[in-house]
N, C-alpha and C positions, 0 to 999 in steps of 0.2 A: 423414242420408240422408232424402230425401223419398219417401214411398210414395204412389203414386196408386192408389186403390181403384176399380176399374171397376164400373159398374152400381149405384152408390149415388147416388141422385138428390139434387141440391142445387138449390133453386129459383133461387138467385142467379146461378149460372154454368152456362149451358146453350148448347150449340152443336149444330145439326142439320145433317146431311149426307145427301143422297139419292144412293145409289149407282146406277150404270147398271142393275144387275140388279133394282133395286127399282121401275123404271118400269112403267107399265101395259102388260100384254102383250096385252090385248084390250079391246075397247070396253066390255065389261061387267065387267071385272075391275079393281077399284081397286088402286092401288099400295099396297104394304106401308108401314106407318108407319116413318118415319126413326128410327134409333136415337139415343139421347141420350148425349153424352159428358159425364161429370161429374167434378168434383174434390172429394175429401173435405174436410171442415172441417179435419182435422188437416194436410192438405197445404197448405191456404190459410194456416193459422196459421204453418206452417214457412216458406212463401214470404215472409210478412210479416216474420217474425223475421230472415230472411236479408237482406231489404232494409234493415231497421233496423241490422243489424250492419255492412253495407257503408257506410251513412251515418256510423255511429260511427267506423269505421276511417278513413274519409276525413277526418273532423274531427280525429281524433288525429294523422293524418299531417300535416295542416296546422299543428297546434300544434307538432309536433316540428320541422318545417321552420323555423318561426318562431324557436324556441329556438336551433336550430343557426345560423341566420343572425345572431342577436344575439350568440352566443358568438364567431362568426368575426369580427364587427365589433369586438368588444371586444379580441380577441386581436391584431387588426391594429394596435392603438395601442401606442405605447411606454409605458413605465411612468409617465413624467411626465404623460402625457395622460389617464391613467385616473382616474376618480373613485372615491370610496368605494362608490358605488352600483354601479359597474362591477365592482368586486372582489367585492362581496356577491353579485351576479348570477352571476359565474363560479363561486364556491364552491357556490352553491345549485343550479346547473344542470350543472356538470361533475363527475359522480360520481368520475371518476378523480383529478381535482385535489383534491377534497375528501378522498378516501382518503389521498392523499399528505400532505396537510396534517396529518392526524390521526396519522401515524406519527412516531416519534422520528427526528430528523434523522440521527442516526448509523446508522440502519438502512436508509436509502434506497439503492436500487440506482442505478447510473449512468443507466439509462434513466429512472428516476423523477425524478432530479435534472434531467436534460435536459428532460423533459416539463414539470416545474414551472417551470423557467427560461423556457421558451418561452411557456407559458400565462400566466404572471404578468408577462411583459414585462421580466424581469430580464436582465442580461447573460448571453447563452447561451454560457458558457465551455465547457460539456461538449460542445458541437458540435465543439470543437477536439481532442477525444480520439479516437483510432482505436478500432475495434472491439476490438482486442487490449488496448489500454490500459483500455478500459471493463471488459473481462472481468477484468483484474487488479484494478481498483478494486472490483468486486463480490466478488472473493475476499477482499480485505482487510476489507471490510465484514462478510462472512459469518464471518470469523475473529475479529471483534471488535476489529480493529486500526484504530480510528477515527483515531488520530494519523497513521498512514501514508496512510490514505484522504484525510485533510485535506491532507496534503502533495501528493498528486496533484491535488487541487482547486486548490491554489495554482498549480501548473504550468499547469493548464487555463486559469486566469485570466491568467497571464503571456502565454500565447499570443494572447490577445485584443489585446495591445499591438502586434502586427505581427511582421514577419520579422527585426527587428534588436533585439538586447538586449546588454547588457554582460556579459561573462564575467570570468574571473579574469585578473589582471595586465594589465588594459587591453585585453583581447581582446573581440571581439564574436562573436555567433553567431546563428543563426536558430532561435528557440525553437519555431516551428511545425513545422519539419522535422527537429528534433533529437529522436532517440529517447529515451524515458524509461528510462534504465538507471541503476544505482547510480553508475557512473562519471560519467555526464553530469549527474546531479542534483548531485553534489559539485562538478564542474568548471565547470558552466555555470549551471543553474537557480538554485542556492542563492546564486550570486554576484550575481544580478540583484535581490535582495530587500533593501530597506532596512528592517530589522526591529529597532527599538530595544528592544522587549520580549523578543525572543528566542523568542517563541512559534512563529512561522512557521519559524524555523530548526530548532526542536525537531521540528516536524512533518515537515520535509524530511529530517531525520536519521532519523526513524522510517521514512520511505519508503526511504531508502538501505539501512537495515538489513533491511527486508522484502525488497527486491530482491536483496540479497546472499544472503539465506537461501532465496530462492525464485527462482533464476535462470531457471527454465523459464517463469515467468509474466511475465518482463520483455519 
């Protein structure tokens, strides 16, 4: 708060005003001296500081806008078009992305995985999960069931392939519009995977078991 102290004279800042009542009232009566309006040194210092703060704020705003523009420009590229310098800049200037990177992969929420995929230019498979499916994913992560969560990640990636996939016994189905239930994972999603190692099938089986044990989350 700036305090203006009246009647304390400062030589450097002086303004004079003659009011109508101060004019000469007769030929022999001189007008009264005009009053002096002054600003204290403390007020002048405060005004100078305020001006400096505004200039600093404007400079900081310009820097922030420049960083945001650079981040947006990098994020608009696909993964193959990004340089190592681009990725270094992302992690140095996107605090949310840097925090996600520093977490254990098995602890990331669906929203964090989705953000990381978009920010790094990876295939954005989690955009293919519904809000309810993402909520189920988060519950699996929270319970420590990383295998079941990985199974849902597999299905999210399957959906990036389009609306037609092979199911059991030569059938086809629409993975994008097929609900993730224990029955559908067994009948459809698990049949679309060529998995020589058996790891993915194990993850999908963990997902089936989770959904069977937690039908309300399906």
